[in-house]
N, C-alpha and C positions, 0 to 999 in steps of 0.2 A: 749325743752319740754320733751324728753323720759326720761332726766336725772331728770329732777325734779318730774315727775311721780315715776322714779325707786327710788328717795329717800323716797318717801312716801308724798308728796305735795299733792295729791289730795284722799290718802289712809288713813289718819288718822283724827281724831278730827271731828268737826264739819261736815265738807265734808263726812266722813265716816258714821256716824250715818242719815244725810239727803241720802245718798244713791249715791251722786253726783260721775259721772265716767266722763273720759277723754273720747274725739271725734276725734278732728281733730286740727291742727293749723297752723298757717301760720308763716309770718314775724312778722306780726303786730295784730294778731288775734287769739283765742282761743275758742272751742266748747266744751261743757261739756253738760252731760244728766243729768236730774234727772227724773229716772222710777218712774212709779205710785206706791204709796206703801199707804195702808188704815192709816198705822201711822201718814200721811203726811195730812191727809183729813180735811178741814177746816170746811165744811158743811157736815154734816150727811146725810141731807134728798138727797142732789142731789149728794154726790160724788165727788165733786169737792175741788182739792187740796187747802190748805192753801197758800196764798201770801208769808207769811215768808219765805219757803224753797224755792222760785221761786226767792225772791230777793237775799237769800242768794248764790244762784245757780251764778246769775248774778254779784253779787260782786265779786265772785271767777273768774268767765270767764273772766272779765274786769282788772282785778288785773294778772291772768295769762298773759293777751294782752301787759300790760304794761311791763312786765319781759320780753317778747318776743321783743318787740319793743325796748327796752334797749338792749337787748342781754347779760344782766346779771341778777343774782338773787339777788336783792339788796333790803332791807327794807321799806315797805311803807304802809301809812294805806290811807284808803278812806277818803278825806276830804268833799266830798258831790257826792250823786248818786240819781239821781231824777228818780222816776219809775213811767210811767202813763199805768196803766193795761187799756188795749184795750177791754178785755172779759175774761170771766173764761176760764180755761183750760178744755177741754174735760175729765171727766172721764175716768178712764184706759189708759190714753194715756201717754207717756213719754214725757217732756216738754226739750226741746234742747235749750240752751241760747249759742248763738254765741257775743262775746264782742269784740269789736277794741280799739286799743289804737290809734290816728289818729294823735296825737301832742302831743310834749313833749319838756319842756323847762327844764332849768337847772333843778327845783326842783318840777314843776309839769307837770302830766301827764293827758291828756284828752281824755276821753273815752265815747264809745256808744255802742250799742248793741239793739238784740231783742230777745224775749221768744217766743217760739212757740210750737204747739204740732203736726207738721206734714208738715205742711205748711209755710214756710217762709213771703210766700205773706199775711197770715192771722195769724198776730201775736197776741200772748196772751198779751204780755207787750213791751214797748221800755224802752230803758233806756240812761241816760246820764250822766256824772259825771267825778270827778275828784281826782287825789291821789295823794299826795305830800310825797316826799321822806323823810327818819327819817334823813339823814344829811342835808335836806333843814333847 
């Protein structure tokens, strides 16, 4: 993961524009952070962050988890990513996204994860999905 981050995996493009940052990882999971930013507000009255940046972060976290589980950086694409929003993120809090790759087949990776704003036991959203390898 350190090599991926050093190569600019989270430092360029869409992730950079959203402010997404690396936090931690294990053999089959990755944790990213989406700091609160007024540019990401979806509801100006409440100050709640829009859902799109949270989905983007969770797509990235689960994607990185696939690379970690495979042990190699291979091209793949999101086949399906279901997001269940449980509540709005609290304004001015960083949203943490933890993605896990819990099963691999030859061509499909199965993922799940949560997004929270400080308490993993009170998630903002749950995600579940699949990625397909480009060589498949």
